[in-house]
N, C-alpha and C positions, 0 to 999 in steps of 0.2 A: 778508275778506270775506265782505258778507251771502249771497251764493250757497251757503257752504258750508251755512246750515240749510235747503238744499233739501229737499224729503224727508221734512222731520222735522216738519210740521205735524200737529196734532189735528185731528178732526171737522168741527170750529166753522173750522179755517184759521188758526188762531195755531201759533206755536212750543212745539212740547210739551219741555215743563220739568220736573222731578223734583226729589228728591233721592235720593240711594246707596243700598247700593252701585251700585259700577261695574261692569257685569257684560259687557259690550264696549264695543267703538268703531266709528263711522261718521265717515270722514275728519275722525282723530286728533279726536273729539268724543265726549267720558265717555257710553256711554248705561243706565239701569238696566235692569231687567228688563222694564221697560214699553215700550220702544227711546225714553223721554223723556232729553232732555239733562239729565247732570247739572253742578246750578245751587248753588254755596255763595257764601261771600261771603269776600274778602279777608283778609290782603294779598294781590299778585299776585305769585306766584314765577318767572314764563317768560310770553312772548307765543309765541302761535306761529299764522300765517294772520290773521295782525292781535286775535286773541284773548285776553283774558288767564287765566289758569290760577293756582289757589292750590298749596299746598303738597300738599295731598291728589290733583292733579290735576282738580279742577271747575272747572267756568269759572266765571271769580268774574262776579254780575253784581250790577245794583242798582237798584232800582225809582225807579224817577222818571219826571215826566210829560212833563218835556222834555229834551233832551240838552245835555250840558254841552260836547261835540266831535262832530265827524264825524271818522271816519278813512277809509279807502281805501274804496269799494266802499259807500257811505254806512253805515258802521258806526257806530252812535248810541253815545258813550261816556261813563261816571260824569266826574266831574274826576279819578280814576284808572286811567283808563282801564280801570274797569267796564263790562262791557256794560248798557247803558240797557236796562228794558221797565217798560212800562206793563201789570200784570194787570189785565183785566175792559176795557180800553181799548176805545173802538170803531177797528173797520180804519177806517183813510181810505184809503188805498192798498196795494199791493204793488210792490216792485223786486227785482228778479233771484228772483222767484219768494216775496221774502219778508215779513209786513206788518206796516204801522208805521200808528200813529198820527195825528193832525192835522200830529202839532209834530217828528214822523220820529223817536220811542221803537218799539223793536220790541212787538209787541203780544202778549204768550207767553201759557201755557196757563193760568200759575198762578209765585205769587211764587221757590215751591222755596227755595234759602238762602238767596236776596239780599235785602239787607238796603234798610229805605227812606233815599234820601236824604234832607237835614236842608236844608229849603229856607225863605227868607223873603223876604218883600216890602219896602225901603221906598220912600223919597221923599225922597232928595237935590238940596238947593237949595244946591248952590254956592257957591265966594264965593275971592277969593283972599285967602290963607291968608299966602303969602310973597311973597318976588321971583317963586318959580322954582318952588313948587305952588299948584295948586287944588282945592279939594274942603270937604272936611270934617273939622274938630279939636275935640274934646270939651271941652280947656282947655288953653292959654286959647280959650274958644270964637271957631269961627270956622265959617259956612257951617252948616246945618243938616241930621239926618237924624230920619226921622220913619216908624213914630212911636216910635220910639225906637232906641238905638245898641246895641240885646239879640240878642245870635246866640250858640247854641250854646255855652250855660252859661257866657259871659263876655260882656265889653261890647266895643264898637267904640270905642277910642285915637280911632285918623283912618283918612279913607279918601280920599289923596293921590293926585293923578295928579303928577307931576315934567316939566317943559318938555324932559325925553329921554323922554315915551310911556313912563314906568313908575309901573304903577299901584300905590299901598302897600295894606296893609288893616292896620293893627296895632291887635292886642289890647289890651285895658288890663291892666298888669302883663312885657307881653312873652311870654307863655305860648300857646301855640297853644288855639287852644277847646277847651273840656272834655269835649263831646259831642262834638266831631269828627276826624275822621282825616286825616290825607293835605293833600289837596292843595284850594283853594277855587275854585270855578267864580265867574264876574261877571257879569253883562249890565248895560250901562251902554243909559240912552235906543235910540241906533241899535243898537248891540250885546245887540241881543234875540235878534236871531235864528240861525242858525247859528252866525253868527260869536261864541262867546263867549272872556273870558279867563280862561285857569287859570295861577291865582298858588300859588306853590308856596312852603312855609317854607325858612326859613331865617334860623337863630338865632332872634330875636325878633320878627321880622315876616313878615307874606306880598307876594310881589310877584310881579308878568309884566309882560310890555311889549307895549302896541298902537300900532302909528304910527298918529297924529293925533290920538290921546284925548287928549292939554293941551289942542290947540286947539278939539279940539270940546266940552270942557266950558268952558276958558274965552270960549268963547261962547253957553253956556250959566246962564253966573252970574248969580244971582238966582232962577233959572228951575227949578220945581222938577220933578225929574228922576226916570223909572222906575226903580231900583236892584234887582238879583233875586241875593240870596247862597247858594251851594249849597255841599254837602260830605257828605262821605260820612261816617257816624256811627263814635263811637272805638270800637277794636277792629277793625273792616271795614279798615283799609288801613294 
């Protein structure tokens, strides 16, 4: 819950974050000697109060301008459940005594040990790829992805939605994008708001479900559509 951070703001009204060592705890949060929350990188080994912690007991964070998802109490998450914050961002509003930017991520006092999310904006012009799928395929070519199909140190071979509303992103070679780790966060068209689609890795492809997505993209065949793909960097999840 976001309210757990009440009373832990700096003089500028931002959530006070820093690096270890941890010298005390407040509401289960690790604090350093300056009473700043100790923040580090993943992987997350446990959750408490909707907050992910790594093996060292640090709060797992990620720097992002937009959240991948929201949890209880308007908690902004990265694709793997990291707490999403935007150091230096303009405070747009307060909720439960905690500052947020205009996109709904926490405004922190600094980056501490949180890595920066990898994000890229694309323009998808979807096509009917098969009887049961719509989207983009590199070869044989169907639909288009601009400015290119490059992401996370690799290339996107497919970005398809099936008639079962499962979104699949297939990297060329069937291996996880080299500079990324863990899950993908995908925003498509109207799914650019608080609802984004989290795709998990399974053997050789990322996949996730969003009810109504197939019908939505079928209605956009031939129409350029905004897509944003995000991931945590390699070694952080």
